[in-house]
C-alpha positions as CSV (number, residue, x, y, z in Angstrom):
1,M,75.9,14.5,347.2
2,S,75.2,16.3,350.3
3,A,71.4,16.9,351.1
4,V,72.4,20.4,352.6
5,L,73.8,22.5,349.9
6,E,76.6,24.7,350.6
7,A,76.7,28.4,349.5
8,V,77.7,28.8,345.9
9,R,81.4,29.6,345.8
10,P,82.0,33.1,344.2
11,I,84.3,33.0,341.1
12,E,86.4,35.8,342.5
13,E,88.1,33.3,344.9
14,Y,89.8,31.7,341.8
15,L,91.0,34.8,340.2
16,V,93.8,35.3,342.8
17,M,95.0,31.6,342.9
18,T,98.1,30.5,341.0
19,D,98.0,28.4,337.9
20,A,99.3,25.4,339.8
21,E,96.7,25.6,342.4
22,I,93.9,26.1,340.0
23,A,95.1,22.9,337.9
24,E,95.5,20.8,341.2
25,R,91.9,21.8,342.2
26,I,90.5,20.9,339.0
27,E,92.1,17.4,339.1
28,F,91.1,17.0,342.8
29,A,87.4,17.7,342.0
30,R,87.4,15.5,338.8
31,K,88.9,12.5,340.9
32,E,86.3,13.0,343.6
33,L,83.4,13.2,341.3
34,G,84.5,10.3,339.2
35,S,82.2,9.0,336.5
36,R,79.6,11.5,337.7
37,V,81.1,14.1,335.6
38,V,82.5,14.4,332.1
39,I,84.6,17.5,331.0
40,L,84.3,18.2,327.2
41,G,87.1,20.3,325.5
42,H,86.5,21.7,322.0
43,H,89.3,21.7,319.6
44,Y,89.6,25.4,319.6
45,Q,89.8,25.5,323.6
46,R,93.0,27.0,325.0
47,D,95.8,24.5,326.1
48,D,95.4,25.1,329.9
49,V,91.8,23.9,329.8
50,I,92.0,21.3,327.2
51,K,94.6,19.3,329.4
52,H,91.9,18.7,331.9
53,A,89.3,17.5,329.2
54,D,88.2,13.9,329.3
55,L,86.8,14.2,325.8
56,T,88.0,16.4,322.8
57,G,86.4,17.0,319.6
58,D,84.2,19.3,317.6
59,S,80.9,20.5,319.0
60,Y,78.6,18.0,317.6
61,Q,80.9,15.0,318.2
62,L,81.3,15.9,321.8
63,S,77.7,16.2,322.4
64,V,77.2,12.8,321.1
65,M,80.0,11.3,322.9
66,A,78.8,12.9,326.2
67,S,75.4,11.4,325.7
68,Q,76.7,8.0,325.4
69,T,78.5,8.3,328.9
70,E,76.7,7.7,332.3
71,A,77.9,11.2,333.6
72,E,75.4,13.2,335.6
73,F,77.1,16.4,334.8
74,I,78.5,17.5,331.4
75,V,80.9,20.4,331.8
76,F,81.2,21.8,328.3
77,C,84.4,23.8,327.7
78,G,83.1,25.4,324.5
79,V,80.4,28.0,323.8
80,H,76.8,28.5,324.6
81,F,75.3,26.8,321.4
82,M,77.4,23.8,322.0
83,A,76.1,23.5,325.5
84,E,72.5,23.7,324.1
85,S,73.3,21.0,321.9
86,A,74.7,18.8,324.5
87,D,71.4,19.3,326.4
88,I,69.3,18.5,323.4
89,L,71.1,15.3,322.6
90,G,72.0,14.3,326.3
91,K,70.2,11.9,328.4
92,P,67.1,13.2,330.2
93,A,69.0,13.0,333.6
94,Q,72.2,14.6,332.4
95,R,72.9,18.2,333.4
96,V,74.9,20.5,331.1
97,I,77.3,23.4,332.5
98,L,78.9,26.0,330.6
99,P,81.8,27.4,332.9
100,D,81.3,30.9,331.7
101,L,77.9,32.0,330.5
102,G,79.7,34.8,328.5
103,A,81.3,32.2,326.1
104,G,79.1,32.9,323.2
105,C,79.6,32.6,319.4
106,S,79.5,35.7,317.3
107,M,78.3,33.7,314.3
108,A,75.5,32.2,316.1
109,D,74.6,35.5,317.2
110,M,74.3,37.0,313.9
111,A,71.0,35.1,313.3
112,T,68.4,35.4,316.0
113,I,65.0,33.4,315.9
114,E,63.1,36.5,315.5
115,Q,65.1,37.6,312.4
116,V,64.8,34.1,310.9
117,E,61.0,34.0,311.5
118,D,60.7,37.3,310.1
119,A,62.8,36.5,307.0
120,W,60.7,33.2,306.5
121,E,57.5,35.3,306.7
122,Q,58.8,37.7,304.1
123,L,59.5,35.0,301.6
124,R,55.9,33.7,302.3
125,E,54.5,37.1,301.4
126,I,56.2,37.3,298.1
127,G,55.4,33.7,297.2
128,V,58.7,32.2,297.4
129,L,57.5,29.5,299.8
130,K,55.0,28.2,297.2
131,N,57.9,26.3,296.0
132,K,59.7,23.8,298.2
133,V,62.2,25.7,300.3
134,A,64.4,24.0,302.8
135,P,65.8,25.9,305.8
136,I,69.2,24.4,306.6
137,T,71.1,25.7,309.8
138,Y,74.7,25.3,310.6
139,M,75.5,23.6,313.8
140,N,76.7,26.9,315.0
141,S,73.3,28.3,315.7
142,S,71.0,28.7,318.6
143,A,68.6,25.7,319.8
144,A,65.6,28.0,318.8
145,I,66.9,28.2,315.2
146,K,67.5,24.5,315.0
147,A,63.9,24.1,316.2
148,F,62.8,26.3,313.5
149,C,64.3,24.0,310.9
150,G,62.7,21.0,312.8
151,R,59.2,22.5,312.3
152,N,59.7,23.5,308.7
153,E,61.2,20.4,307.0
154,G,64.6,21.6,307.5
155,V,67.8,20.0,309.0
156,V,71.0,21.0,310.8
157,C,74.3,20.5,309.3
158,T,78.0,20.4,310.3
159,S,80.9,21.4,308.2
160,S,81.7,17.6,307.8
161,N,78.3,16.6,306.3
162,A,77.3,19.7,304.7
163,V,78.1,18.2,301.1
164,P,75.8,15.1,301.5
165,L,73.1,17.0,303.1
166,F,73.2,19.5,300.2
167,D,73.0,16.7,297.8
168,V,69.9,15.3,299.4
169,Y,68.0,18.6,299.7
170,L,69.1,19.9,296.2
171,Q,67.4,16.7,294.6
172,N,64.2,17.2,296.8
173,Y,63.8,20.9,297.1
174,D,63.6,23.9,294.8
175,K,65.8,26.0,296.9
176,M,67.5,26.2,300.2
177,F,67.8,29.0,302.8
178,F,71.0,28.5,304.6
179,F,72.1,30.2,307.9
180,P,73.9,31.6,309.7
181,D,77.3,31.1,307.8
182,Q,77.3,32.5,304.5
183,H,80.8,31.3,303.6
184,L,80.0,27.6,304.4
185,G,76.8,27.7,302.3
186,R,78.6,29.5,299.5
187,N,81.4,27.0,299.3
188,T,79.3,24.0,299.4
189,G,76.9,25.3,297.1
190,A,79.8,25.8,294.6
191,K,80.7,22.2,294.9
192,F,77.5,21.4,293.4
193,G,78.0,23.9,290.4
194,I,75.5,26.5,291.7
195,P,76.6,29.6,290.0
196,L,77.2,32.7,292.3
197,D,74.4,34.6,290.6
198,K,72.0,31.9,292.0
199,M,73.1,32.5,295.4
200,V,71.9,35.6,297.0
201,L,72.8,37.2,300.4
202,W,70.1,37.8,303.0
203,N,70.8,40.9,305.1
204,P,68.4,40.6,308.2
205,H,68.6,44.4,308.6
206,E,66.9,45.2,305.2
207,E,63.7,44.5,303.6
208,L,63.8,41.4,301.7
209,G,67.3,41.0,303.0
210,G,68.5,43.7,300.5
211,N,67.3,41.7,297.4
212,S,64.5,42.0,294.7
213,E,61.6,39.8,294.6
214,E,62.9,38.5,291.3
215,E,66.4,37.6,292.8
216,L,64.7,35.7,295.5
217,H,62.6,33.7,293.1
218,E,65.4,32.9,290.9
219,A,67.9,32.0,293.5
220,K,68.7,28.3,294.3
221,L,70.5,29.2,297.5
222,I,69.7,32.1,299.9
223,L,72.6,32.7,302.1
224,W,72.2,34.4,305.6
225,R,74.7,37.5,306.1
226,G,76.8,35.8,308.9
227,H,80.4,34.5,309.2
228,C,83.0,33.2,311.7
229,S,85.1,36.0,313.1
230,V,88.1,33.6,313.1
231,H,87.9,32.3,309.7
232,G,86.7,35.5,308.1
233,R,90.3,36.9,308.8
234,F,92.0,34.9,306.4
235,K,92.4,36.7,303.1
236,P,93.7,35.6,299.5
237,W,96.9,37.5,300.2
238,H,97.6,35.3,303.1
239,V,97.6,32.3,300.6
240,D,99.9,34.3,298.1
241,R,102.3,35.2,300.8
242,I,102.8,31.9,302.4
243,R,103.4,30.2,299.0
244,K,106.2,32.8,298.4
245,Q,107.6,32.3,301.9
246,V,107.4,28.6,302.0
247,P,108.1,26.5,298.8
248,D,106.1,23.5,298.3
249,V,103.6,24.2,301.1
250,K,100.1,22.8,300.7
251,V,97.4,25.4,301.9
252,L,94.6,23.7,303.9
253,V,91.7,25.8,305.1
254,H,88.2,25.5,306.7
255,P,85.2,26.1,304.6
256,E,84.0,28.9,306.9
257,C,86.6,30.8,305.0
258,M,85.6,33.2,302.4
259,R,85.1,31.8,298.9
260,E,88.2,33.6,297.4
261,V,90.4,32.0,300.0
262,V,89.0,28.5,299.4
263,E,89.2,28.7,295.6
264,I,93.0,29.4,295.7
265,S,93.8,26.8,298.5
266,D,94.9,23.3,297.8
267,L,92.4,21.7,300.3
268,D,89.3,22.6,302.3
269,G,87.4,20.8,304.9
270,S,86.0,20.6,308.4
271,T,88.1,20.5,311.6
272,S,88.0,16.6,311.6
273,F,89.1,16.8,308.0
274,I,92.0,19.0,308.7
275,I,93.3,17.0,311.7
276,K,93.1,13.6,309.4
277,T,94.8,15.3,306.5
278,V,97.7,16.4,308.6
279,E,97.7,13.1,310.5
280,N,97.9,11.1,307.2
281,A,100.5,13.6,305.5
282,P,104.0,12.2,304.8
283,S,106.7,13.1,307.0
284,G,108.6,16.4,305.9
285,S,105.5,17.8,304.2
286,K,104.6,21.4,304.7
287,W,101.3,22.9,305.5
288,A,99.6,26.4,306.0
289,I,96.4,25.9,307.8
290,G,93.5,28.3,307.9
291,T,91.7,27.7,311.1
292,E,91.8,28.7,314.8
293,V,95.4,29.1,316.2
294,N,95.0,26.7,319.3
295,L,94.2,23.8,317.0
296,V,96.9,24.7,314.6
297,N,99.5,25.0,317.3
298,R,98.7,21.7,318.9
299,L,99.0,20.0,315.5
300,A,102.4,21.5,315.1
301,Q,103.4,20.1,318.6
302,R,101.9,16.9,317.7
303,F,103.6,16.3,314.4
304,P,107.2,17.9,314.9
305,D,108.2,15.8,311.7
306,K,105.9,18.1,309.6
307,E,106.4,21.8,309.0
308,I,103.0,23.3,310.0
309,H,102.2,27.2,309.8
310,L,99.3,29.2,310.6
311,L,98.1,30.8,307.5
312,A,97.4,34.3,308.8
313,P,100.4,36.4,310.3
314,D,98.1,37.6,313.2
315,L,96.5,35.9,316.0
316,C,93.5,34.0,314.9
317,M,92.0,32.9,318.1
318,C,88.5,32.4,319.1
319,A,87.9,35.1,321.7
320,T,84.6,33.9,323.1
321,M,85.9,30.4,323.5
322,Y,88.9,31.8,325.3
323,R,86.7,33.2,327.9
324,I,86.6,29.8,329.5
325,A,89.7,29.7,331.7
326,P,90.9,27.2,334.2
327,Q,89.4,29.6,336.9
328,N,86.0,29.1,335.4
329,L,86.5,25.3,335.2
330,A,87.9,25.1,338.7
331,W,84.8,27.1,339.9
332,A,82.3,25.0,338.2
333,M,83.8,21.8,339.2
334,E,84.2,22.6,342.8
335,N,80.7,23.8,343.0
336,I,79.4,20.6,341.7
337,L,81.5,18.7,344.3
338,E,79.7,20.8,346.8
339,G,76.2,20.1,345.6
340,N,75.6,23.5,343.7
341,V,75.1,23.2,339.9
342,V,76.1,26.5,338.5
343,N,75.6,27.9,334.9
344,E,73.3,25.1,333.9
345,I,72.2,25.3,330.4
346,V,68.5,24.0,330.0
347,V,66.7,24.0,326.6
348,E,63.0,24.3,327.1
349,D,61.0,21.2,326.1
350,E,59.2,22.2,322.9
351,T,62.5,23.8,321.5
352,K,64.4,20.7,322.4
353,H,61.9,18.4,320.6
354,F,61.9,20.3,317.5
355,A,65.5,20.9,317.6
356,A,66.0,17.2,318.1
357,V,63.8,16.6,315.0
358,A,66.3,18.6,312.8
359,L,69.4,16.7,314.3
360,E,67.7,13.4,313.7
361,R,67.0,14.2,310.1
362,M,70.9,15.2,309.7
363,I,71.7,11.9,311.5
364,N,69.5,9.8,309.2
365,F,70.6,11.5,305.9
366,T,74.2,11.1,306.9
367,E,74.0,7.5,307.9
368,K,72.1,6.7,304.5
369,N,75.0,8.4,302.7
370,Q,77.6,6.3,304.6
371,K,76.0,3.2,303.5
372,K,76.0,4.1,299.8
């Protein structure tokens, strides 16, 4: 890297370039940087970005894979909380770059650390915390909320390991406080037979989350009022309609979908589960998949011998993920090449420490479950 840094290239330069020129410049920068950089592409990322990715996967998987490389720079084509996780799990010398700082997550934004801490204090004031209460946050949350769980005997979970983690915590705690996705929490709790009247919804804009003290004391599972803007668009009528339109179709959805959709679907599971299910399905099988459109389209292209439909008729795209365009990636890569680290995501040390504690608990519990 040059000792004298050049001026940061303005993003506006890239907005007038052709798609072919942008792609060529990304690949040139990647070749020049070599093993010093790794480009991560989340499953929901658009095709014209994912084609440049060195590694593809879900958010946690990508962070782990990046940490196992010797790359100096991790360019995360995902959203903000994912880049934070890469910084938490990465090597100390690795630097994480988010090509567009506007790429956030509406679900993650539905629970701020101030709101979560206020909710915890309200539970303390009415005596709920005299029992053993475990805070559990979905991976789709800020580093600050992950750190909150780390400080309070809690854990982080993914859609892949939510079931084994619930199993552990239901055996050892009186109740769980799950955030920010109410649907994943409700669907996972239902798999353990927790009745819906023992699951209460916490609205952060109301006193006691809109619940009575009695309801909070009686609840086994307190669910934060948050949801995924993509998976929340799938409705029961979509399932009914596709079954009428496509005989013998199997409906496969993500557990971020509402309970009413999951209940009438054939299968539900994480992004990895969805991919593996389609991979292992027999040729000629028919699938209606309730998840992000880019992933569904790629599955349809990858498996032309199978009939694959998007469950909903309208476009179910992750709009914030879509903010990362090839122009942003080219801008970030060429600035690195010229010695300028732009849009670096840095989690401060104390937050990083306690977030890592919560993630380590998740890893340890998951490994123990796999050995059983």
